[in-house]
N, C-alpha and C positions, 0 to 999 in steps of 0.2 A: 187802602191807598187811593188818594184822589186821582182822577184821570189826568189832571194837569201835571201832577208830580210824576205819574207813570210815564207820560210823554216826555217830560224833562229828562228822566233817567235814561229812557231809550235813546233820545237824541244825543245825550252825553256819551252813551256807549258807542254809537255809530259815527259821531262826528269827531273823528281823529285822523291825523295824517296817515297813520299806518293802515287803518281800515279803508280809507278812501283810495290809498294806493292798491290795496287788495282788490277793490271793486274795479279799478282801472285794469289791473292785470287779468281779471276774469273777462272783462270786455275784450281786451286786446287778444288774449289767448284764445277765446272762443272764435273771434273773427279770423285769426290766422289759421287755426285748426280747421274750421269749416270751409274757409276759402280754398285752402289747398286740397282738402279732402273731396269737396264737391266738384272741384275742377277735374278730378279723376273720373267723375261720372259724366261730365258734360263736354269736356274739351279734348276728348280722344276719339274723333271720328274715325271709322274704319273704312278704308277705301275699297270699293268693289274692284275686282280684277277687270282690267281693260283689254279689249281685243282690238286687232287692227281695224276691224270694221267700225267699232265705236270711236276710235281715234280719228278715222277718216270722216265720220259723220259729225263729230264734235271735237275739233282739235284742242279746244280750251275748255275742258269740263268744269262745271261749277260745283260748288259745295253741295247745293241743293240736289243736283242730279246724280252725283257720283258717290257721295258720302252719306253714311248713316251712322248715327251714334250708337255704338254697341259695346259698352264697357265690359271688360272681362272681370269676373268676380274676384279673381286673385289679384289683379291689378288694383281694383278698388279697395280690397281688404288691406293690401300693403300700404296704399296711400293713407288710409285712415289711421292705421296703426303707427306708421312712421311719423306722420304729422303730429299726432298726439304726443308721441315721445319727445319730439323736438320742442313742442310748445311747453311741456312740463320742464324740460331741461333749461330752456331759455328764461322762463318766467318764474320758476320755483314752485312754491306751494299754491297751486291753483286747482280748482275742481273741474271747470269746463263742462259740467254736466249737472243739471238740476237735481237728478236723483242722487248724485254723490253728496250734494249739499243737504238734501233731505235726510240722508243717512247720518250725517254729522249732527243734524238737529235731533234726530231720534236718539243718538248716542250722547246727547247733552254736551256736545263739544263746542257748539256755537249756538247763539241765541236765535230764536225764530225771526226776530226783526232784522238781524244781520243776514240771515238766510234769504229773506225776501229781497233785500237789496242785491245780494250776490246773484240770485236767480234772475232778477231784472237785468243786471249787467250782462249775464250770459245770453239772455234772449235778445237784448239789443245788439250784442256782438254777432249773433246768428243772423239777424235781419241785415246788419251792415255787410256781412260776408256775402249774403245772397244778392243784395243790391249791387255790390261790386261785380259779382259774376254776371248779373243781368246786363250790366253795362258793357262788358268785354266779350260776352259770348256771341258767336255768329248767330244770325237770325234763325238759320236752319236747325240749330241745336238748342233753342230756347223752349222746346215744347213743354217741358214740365219742371225745369230747373232742379232736377233731382228729387222731386217729391216722392216720399215713401208711399207705396201702395200695396195693399194686400194682393198677392198673386191670384190669378184666376184658378178656381177650384179649391182654394184654401178657405175654410170656414173662419168666421171671426173668432170663435173660441180657440181655434188652432193658432191663429195669428197672435192672439193674446198670450197664449201659453209659450209660444216661441219667444216673444219679446220678454216675457217674464224670465225664461230660462237663460237667455243670453245676458240679460242685465244682472241676474242673480250671480252668474259666474264672474262677471266683471266687477261688481261691487265687493264680492267676497275676496277676489284677488286683490283689489285695492286695499281693503281692510287688512288683509294678511301681510302685504309687503310694506305697509306703512305702520304696522304695529311696532311698538317700542322695542320688542325683543326679536323682531324679524331679522333673519340672516340675509335677506334680500333688499334691505332698506337702501343700500347704496346704489342699487340698480333698479329701484322701483319704477322709474319712468319707462325703462325698456320692458319690464315684465308687464306693466299695465298696457303698453302698446301691443304686446303679443296677445293679451287678453282681448283687446279691441279687434285685432285681426281675426282671432278665432271666432268671436261673435259674428263678424261679418261673413266669414266663410260658411257658418252654420245657417244664418238667417236670411241672407240676400235672396235666396230662391223663394222664401216664404213671404217675407214682408218688406224686402229691400233693406232690412236691418235698421231699426231706429236706435234702440239702446240708449239714446240720448234725446230727450224731448226737445232740446234746443235745436238739434240737427233736423228734426222733423218740423219744428215750428217755423223756422225761417223760410224754407221753400213753400210751405203751405200758405203762409201769409202773402208772400210776393206773388203767388199764382192764384190766390183765392180758392184753393182746392182743399177743402176740409173733409173730404170723403173718408170716413172711418178714421179720422184723425185722433179720436179719443183712444184708439188702440195704442198709439205711440206715447200716450201719457199714462194710462192706467196700467198697462203691462210693465213698463220700466219701473214705475213707482212701487208696484206690488213686488216685483222681483228684488228691488233694492231693500225694501223693508224685511223681506224674508231673509236676505243675506245678513242684514243687521241683527235680526233675532238669533240666527245661527251663530254668528261670530261673538256678539257681546253677551249672550245669555247661555251659550252652550260651549263653544270652543274655547273662548277666553272670557269666562264669566266675570262681569264687573259688579253684578248684583246677585244675591242669593235666590231671589225670586222676582217675578214681575211686579209684585207689590212694592218692593224696595225701589224699583225704577220709578214707579208712580209717585212715591213719596219724595224722592230726590227731584223729580220733575216739577212737582208743585213748589218745593222749596226754592228751586232755581228761578221759577217764573214769578212767584209771589213775594218772596222775601228779599231777593237781591237782584233786582232787574238790571242794575248797572254792571254787574259782574259777569264776565264771560263764563259760559258753561265749562265744566271740568275738562281738563286735558287740552293739549294744543290742537290747532287746526291742522289737519292732515292734508297732504296734497294727493288728490284722487282724480280720477278721470271725470271717456266716453265715451 
């Protein structure tokens, strides 16, 4: 097939009102999800106890002198889980997480070119959310804009495994509740939100909990802090692919062997570029 014909088929596949609406929903959903979630990290300063002496010395304490940002892990976990649930309920079938989109590509449910555009919309939504936070956050609390960092004393391989584990359970949960025969499909957003909360409760102390590359990408770009940033891409991507392998090849096998998947993948990419991959697009998280 000529490159021009291939490009024409790809453009025809993505240039539709329905898909453009889906891209906008990914952008808006990621923006709302991360704006609310990261606010729980930045905008909850903890007041130090005041004594009569300190009040006498400084009757009008300032944010810089009296407050320090010390988010509670449970508070942050609840914010991430609930905000994700609300975004899914309000916007419908959205991913809000590049690794969820990656899982759908691996499962031949959406085409790679659509996935690239959806991930781009998610990353743009993350940048927009962080830019809004940067504009409204008090100067004293702008230190890192919620950048994920590996905790002191945690080796990089440990951080990588933690990110793989929490993303694995999230993507496996997403696939289970959005499966056509799932008994929890009607409450899928709530179940996915609980999975996100669980992941944060487990990983916050190790890595700050990425689990969603878009969540890690936005703060890193706005603060230009890319220290160990690769952990928050490699770990979640590896965990999501492991979850896909377990679900689609073992728990609910769609192919008898990996070779059958390879064959169908080639047919999908080479013989019918304009046709969407098998199965509907599922709404999954992050």
